[in-house]
C-alpha positions as CSV (number, residue, x, y, z in Angstrom):
1,M,-24.6,-12.6,6.7
2,D,-24.8,-15.2,3.9
3,T,-23.4,-12.5,1.4
4,I,-20.1,-12.3,3.3
5,P,-17.7,-14.8,1.7
6,L,-15.7,-15.4,5.0
7,D,-17.3,-16.8,8.2
8,Y,-17.1,-14.9,11.4
9,Q,-14.5,-17.2,13.1
10,T,-12.2,-16.9,10.1
11,L,-12.4,-13.1,10.0
12,R,-11.7,-12.8,13.7
13,F,-8.6,-15.0,13.3
14,I,-7.5,-13.0,10.2
15,W,-7.7,-9.8,12.2
16,W,-5.7,-11.3,15.0
17,L,-3.0,-12.1,12.5
18,L,-3.2,-8.6,10.9
19,L,-3.0,-7.0,14.4
20,G,0.2,-9.0,14.9
21,I,1.6,-8.0,11.5
22,L,0.9,-4.3,12.3
23,L,2.6,-4.6,15.7
24,I,5.6,-6.2,14.0
25,G,5.6,-3.5,11.3
26,F,5.6,-0.8,13.9
27,A,8.3,-2.4,16.0
28,V,10.6,-3.0,13.0
29,M,10.0,0.2,11.1
30,D,9.6,2.8,13.9
31,G,11.6,0.7,16.3
32,F,14.9,1.6,14.7
33,D,14.0,5.3,15.0
34,L,13.5,4.7,18.7
35,G,16.7,2.7,18.9
36,V,18.8,5.3,17.1
37,A,17.5,8.0,19.5
38,T,18.2,5.8,22.5
39,L,21.8,5.4,21.2
40,L,22.4,9.1,20.4
41,P,24.4,10.0,23.5
42,A,26.6,6.8,23.1
43,V,27.4,6.9,19.4
44,A,27.7,10.6,18.8
45,R,30.2,12.8,20.7
46,T,30.3,16.0,18.8
47,D,27.7,18.3,17.3
48,R,28.6,17.2,13.8
49,E,28.2,13.5,14.7
50,R,24.9,14.1,16.5
51,R,23.6,15.9,13.4
52,I,24.6,12.9,11.2
53,V,22.8,10.5,13.6
54,I,19.7,12.6,13.7
55,N,19.6,12.9,9.9
56,V,19.6,9.1,9.7
57,I,16.1,9.1,11.1
58,G,14.9,12.6,10.4
59,P,13.6,12.1,6.9
60,V,11.8,8.8,7.6
61,W,10.4,8.8,11.2
62,E,7.0,10.3,10.1
63,G,6.4,7.6,7.6
64,N,7.5,4.9,10.0
65,Q,5.0,6.2,12.6
66,V,2.2,5.4,10.2
67,W,2.5,1.8,11.5
68,L,1.6,3.0,15.0
69,I,-1.5,4.8,13.7
70,L,-2.5,1.7,11.7
71,G,-2.1,-0.5,14.8
72,G,-4.2,1.8,17.0
73,G,-6.8,2.1,14.3
74,A,-7.0,-1.6,13.8
75,I,-7.5,-2.1,17.5
76,F,-10.2,0.6,17.6
77,A,-12.1,-0.9,14.6
78,A,-11.5,-4.6,14.9
79,F,-11.4,-5.1,18.7
80,P,-13.2,-2.1,20.3
81,A,-13.5,-3.7,23.7
82,L,-9.7,-4.1,23.8
83,Y,-9.3,-0.5,22.7
84,A,-11.7,0.7,25.4
85,V,-10.0,-1.1,28.2
86,S,-6.3,-0.6,27.2
87,F,-6.5,3.0,26.2
88,S,-8.5,4.0,29.2
89,G,-6.9,1.8,31.8
90,F,-3.4,2.4,30.6
91,Y,-4.1,6.1,30.1
92,L,-1.1,7.5,32.0
93,A,1.3,5.1,30.3
94,M,-0.2,6.0,26.9
95,F,0.2,9.7,27.9
96,L,3.9,9.2,28.5
97,I,4.3,7.6,25.1
98,L,2.4,10.4,23.4
99,V,4.4,13.1,25.2
100,A,7.6,11.4,24.1
101,L,6.4,11.0,20.5
102,I,5.3,14.6,20.4
103,L,8.6,15.8,21.7
104,R,10.5,13.9,19.0
105,P,9.5,16.2,16.1
106,V,9.8,19.2,18.3
107,G,13.3,18.2,19.1
108,F,14.2,17.7,15.5
109,K,12.9,21.1,14.5
110,F,14.0,23.2,17.5
111,R,17.5,21.8,17.9
112,S,18.8,23.5,14.8
113,K,17.3,26.9,15.5
114,V,20.1,28.0,17.9
115,E,23.7,27.0,17.6
116,H,24.5,27.4,21.3
117,P,26.0,24.1,22.7
118,T,23.7,24.1,25.8
119,W,20.6,24.6,23.7
120,R,21.5,21.7,21.4
121,A,22.7,19.4,24.2
122,A,19.3,19.9,25.9
123,W,17.4,18.9,22.8
124,D,19.7,16.0,22.3
125,W,18.6,14.7,25.7
126,V,15.0,15.3,24.8
127,L,15.5,13.1,21.7
128,F,17.2,10.5,23.8
129,G,14.2,10.4,26.2
130,A,11.8,10.4,23.2
131,G,13.4,7.1,22.1
132,L,13.9,5.4,25.4
133,V,10.6,6.1,27.1
134,P,8.3,4.6,24.3
135,A,10.6,1.6,23.9
136,L,10.4,0.9,27.7
137,V,6.7,1.6,28.1
138,F,5.7,-0.5,25.1
139,G,7.7,-3.4,26.5
140,V,6.1,-3.0,30.0
141,A,2.7,-3.0,28.4
142,M,3.4,-6.3,26.6
143,G,4.6,-7.7,29.9
144,N,1.3,-6.7,31.6
145,V,-0.6,-8.6,28.9
146,L,1.1,-11.7,30.2
147,V,0.5,-11.1,33.9
148,G,-3.0,-9.6,33.4
149,A,-4.5,-6.2,33.9
150,P,-6.7,-5.1,36.8
151,F,-10.0,-4.5,35.0
152,Q,-13.5,-6.1,34.9
153,F,-16.8,-5.7,33.2
154,D,-20.1,-5.1,35.0
155,D,-23.4,-6.6,33.9
156,A,-23.9,-3.8,31.3
157,L,-20.4,-4.6,29.8
158,R,-19.0,-1.4,31.0
159,P,-15.2,-1.7,31.7
160,H,-13.8,-0.7,35.1
161,Y,-10.1,-0.4,35.6
162,Q,-8.7,-0.4,39.1
163,G,-5.0,0.0,38.6
164,D,-2.5,2.9,38.3
165,L,0.7,3.7,36.5
166,F,3.0,2.3,39.2
167,G,1.0,-0.9,39.4
168,L,2.1,-1.6,35.9
169,L,5.7,-1.6,37.0
170,M,5.9,-5.1,38.4
171,P,9.2,-7.0,38.1
172,F,8.2,-9.2,35.1
173,P,6.7,-6.4,33.0
174,V,9.8,-4.2,33.8
175,L,12.0,-7.1,32.5
176,C,9.9,-7.1,29.4
177,G,10.5,-3.4,29.1
178,L,14.2,-3.9,29.3
179,V,14.0,-6.6,26.5
180,S,12.2,-4.0,24.4
181,V,14.8,-1.3,25.0
182,A,17.7,-3.7,24.2
183,M,16.2,-5.1,21.1
184,L,15.2,-1.7,19.6
185,A,18.7,-0.3,20.5
186,A,20.3,-3.2,18.6
187,H,17.9,-2.6,15.7
188,G,18.8,1.1,15.7
189,A,22.5,0.3,15.7
190,G,21.9,-1.9,12.7
191,M,20.4,1.1,10.8
192,L,23.3,3.3,12.0
193,V,25.9,0.9,10.7
194,I,24.1,0.9,7.3
195,K,23.8,4.7,7.1
196,T,27.0,6.0,8.7
197,S,30.7,5.6,8.5
198,G,33.8,6.3,10.6
199,E,33.6,6.7,14.3
200,I,29.9,6.7,14.5
201,N,29.8,3.4,12.6
202,A,32.4,1.9,14.9
203,R,30.6,3.0,18.1
204,A,27.2,1.8,16.7
205,R,28.7,-1.6,16.0
206,R,30.2,-1.8,19.5
207,F,27.1,-0.6,21.5
208,G,24.7,-2.4,19.1
209,S,26.4,-5.8,19.7
210,L,26.2,-5.3,23.4
211,A,22.5,-4.4,23.1
212,A,21.9,-7.4,20.9
213,L,23.5,-9.7,23.4
214,A,21.5,-8.1,26.2
215,A,18.3,-8.6,24.2
216,A,19.1,-12.3,23.7
217,V,19.9,-12.9,27.4
218,L,17.0,-10.9,28.8
219,F,14.5,-12.5,26.4
220,A,15.7,-16.0,27.4
221,L,15.5,-15.0,31.1
222,A,11.9,-13.7,30.5
223,G,11.0,-17.0,28.8
224,V,12.2,-19.1,31.7
225,W,10.5,-16.8,34.2
226,L,7.2,-17.1,32.1
227,A,7.4,-20.8,31.9
228,L,8.2,-21.5,35.6
229,G,7.0,-18.5,37.6
230,I,4.1,-16.7,35.8
231,K,0.6,-18.2,36.0
232,G,-1.3,-18.1,32.7
233,Y,-5.0,-17.9,31.7
234,A,-7.0,-20.9,30.3
235,L,-10.5,-21.1,29.0
236,V,-12.8,-23.5,30.9
237,G,-15.0,-25.4,28.6
238,A,-15.8,-24.6,25.0
239,L,-16.1,-21.0,23.6
240,D,-17.9,-20.5,20.3
241,P,-15.5,-18.8,18.0
242,A,-18.4,-17.4,16.0
243,G,-20.5,-16.4,19.0
244,P,-21.5,-12.9,20.1
245,S,-18.9,-10.5,21.5
246,D,-19.7,-10.9,25.1
247,P,-16.6,-11.2,27.3
248,L,-18.7,-12.4,30.3
249,A,-20.1,-15.5,28.4
250,K,-17.2,-17.7,29.4
251,Q,-15.2,-19.1,32.3
252,V,-11.5,-18.6,32.7
253,D,-9.0,-20.2,35.2
254,V,-5.6,-18.9,36.2
255,V,-3.3,-21.9,35.9
256,A,0.4,-22.4,36.3
257,G,2.0,-23.1,33.0
258,A,-1.1,-22.1,31.0
259,W,0.9,-19.8,28.7
260,M,2.9,-22.8,27.5
261,A,-0.1,-24.8,26.4
262,N,-0.1,-23.7,22.8
263,Y,3.6,-24.6,22.5
264,H,2.9,-28.1,23.8
265,A,-0.1,-28.4,21.4
266,M,1.8,-27.1,18.4
267,P,5.5,-28.0,18.8
268,W,6.5,-26.2,15.6
269,T,5.8,-22.9,17.3
270,W,9.0,-23.3,19.4
271,I,10.7,-21.9,16.3
272,F,9.7,-18.4,17.4
273,P,11.4,-18.2,20.8
274,V,14.4,-20.0,19.5
275,L,14.6,-17.6,16.5
276,G,14.3,-14.7,18.9
277,V,17.4,-15.7,20.8
278,V,19.4,-16.9,17.8
279,A,18.6,-13.9,15.7
280,F,19.9,-11.4,18.3
281,L,23.0,-13.5,19.0
282,G,23.6,-13.5,15.3
283,C,23.0,-9.8,15.1
284,A,25.7,-9.2,17.8
285,A,28.2,-11.2,15.8
286,L,27.2,-9.6,12.5
287,L,27.6,-6.1,14.0
288,R,31.0,-6.9,15.3
289,A,32.0,-8.2,11.9
290,G,30.6,-5.0,10.1
291,R,28.0,-7.0,8.1
292,E,25.6,-4.1,7.7
293,L,22.5,-5.3,6.0
294,P,22.6,-8.9,7.5
295,A,22.9,-7.4,11.0
296,F,19.8,-5.2,10.4
297,L,17.8,-8.0,9.0
298,A,18.8,-10.3,11.9
299,S,17.6,-7.7,14.4
300,G,14.3,-7.3,12.5
301,A,13.8,-11.0,12.4
302,G,14.5,-11.2,16.2
303,I,11.9,-8.5,16.9
304,A,9.3,-10.3,14.8
305,A,10.1,-13.6,16.6
306,I,9.8,-12.0,20.0
307,I,6.3,-10.5,19.2
308,L,5.2,-13.8,17.7
309,T,6.4,-15.7,20.8
310,E,4.1,-13.7,23.0
311,G,1.2,-13.9,20.4
312,V,1.4,-17.7,20.4
313,A,1.6,-17.9,24.2
314,V,-1.5,-15.8,24.9
315,F,-3.7,-16.9,22.0
316,P,-6.7,-16.7,22.0
317,F,-6.4,-14.0,24.8
318,L,-5.9,-10.4,23.9
319,L,-5.9,-8.9,27.4
320,P,-6.4,-11.1,30.4
321,S,-7.9,-9.7,33.6
322,S,-6.1,-10.2,36.8
323,L,-9.1,-8.8,38.7
324,D,-11.8,-10.9,37.2
325,P,-10.5,-13.6,34.9
326,R,-14.0,-14.1,33.4
327,S,-13.7,-10.5,32.0
328,S,-10.6,-11.4,30.1
329,L,-10.8,-10.3,26.4
330,T,-10.2,-12.9,23.7
331,V,-10.1,-12.9,19.9
332,W,-13.6,-14.7,19.9
333,D,-15.5,-12.3,22.2
334,A,-13.9,-8.8,21.8
335,S,-14.3,-8.2,18.1
336,S,-16.5,-5.9,16.0
337,S,-19.4,-7.3,13.9
338,H,-19.0,-9.8,11.1
339,M,-19.7,-7.1,8.4
340,T,-17.3,-4.6,10.0
341,L,-14.5,-7.0,10.0
342,F,-15.1,-7.9,6.4
343,I,-15.3,-4.3,5.2
344,M,-12.1,-3.5,7.0
345,L,-10.4,-6.5,5.5
346,V,-11.3,-5.3,2.0
347,A,-10.0,-1.8,2.8
348,T,-6.8,-3.3,4.2
349,A,-6.2,-5.4,1.1
350,I,-6.4,-2.3,-1.0
351,F,-4.4,0.2,1.1
352,L,-1.7,-1.9,2.8
353,P,0.1,-2.8,-0.5
354,I,0.1,0.9,-1.4
355,I,1.7,1.8,1.9
356,L,4.3,-1.0,1.5
357,A,5.1,0.1,-2.1
358,Y,5.4,3.8,-1.1
359,T,7.7,2.9,1.9
360,A,9.9,0.8,-0.4
361,W,10.2,3.6,-2.9
362,V,11.1,6.1,-0.1
363,Y,13.9,3.9,1.2
364,R,15.2,3.4,-2.3
365,V,15.4,7.2,-2.9
366,L,17.1,7.7,0.5
367,R,19.6,4.9,0.1
368,G,23.2,5.6,0.9
369,K,25.2,6.8,3.8
370,V,24.7,10.1,5.6
371,G,27.9,12.2,5.9
372,D,29.3,15.8,6.1
373,D,28.4,16.4,2.4
374,D,24.7,15.8,3.1
375,L,24.8,18.3,6.0
376,S,26.5,21.0,3.9
377,R,24.3,20.5,0.7
378,N,21.1,20.5,2.6
379,P,20.4,23.7,4.5
380,S,17.4,22.2,6.2
381,A,19.3,19.3,7.6
382,Y,18.7,19.0,11.4
């Protein structure tokens, strides 16, 4: 291991940061796709308007979904124990997300095959569900990270999950799901304001400002609930950050207020929850004022701040166990080997800038508003 220039503890922390960056990338980039689809029935009243809204995200959704693949791949390779527990334990929730994400391209392609209003209206509702369901389920999943998931490891480190889909729908995780829906709807409205004009633009500003206000209020409510009513998880004694990946080699207590410990230890981190509220309040005001790009940037900053807020609260935990706190997964005991993390870091340093450059080029090519002329010039428009 002496040939690896970074120590094990540093690599584990870097991959925790990279996992957060990938989650933010997915929430910001594919999040506006989900938000636009969620707003489809509200902002588009005629078939022409719905086609314009769909064509805002139609050319870019596949590229944006790369961030989800990157995030899943990073969890699989960097934190395999987390992948094993979450993707098996949350199987039905993941299945709902996959069905919704599969139906999205199907809706894009099949909607335009028949011009009958009933046919197109049915696919419009499919697209609405394909936006709403993932936004809600992702938020519920993040809420369950804070309350803990019902799993444990046996002596052979085999995970055993003892929950079900409905067990995930506790009040606090559902509130987190509503935060997710509201913030992505506001973000989607920001993109619609940039890419459309006329009545669609006006409706997007109106509904987007309401969604942004809801996101700020619900996020603040979730923060108060977390601080006062949700017990957190705390390590008992020291845990070697460079030790072996053995989740059972530690002791964990469930303690009231434990999720606030990092904020008390590092007061500067309060900037994240404050920014989450302020950014969405600002987004609401900017949308009402018709400030297109600033509103979109504000919602993106708010999304990043909300994800960072949870990341700071739970660190170093990745997925606490409500069934057996000792089985909780942390950054220090759920990772791949030292060499694996380093090889992946080198690959990420090469390919992530390429993805960012290509994404920037695509959005530069596709800049400008979508209107009737685009639908008439492009026979393959949805």
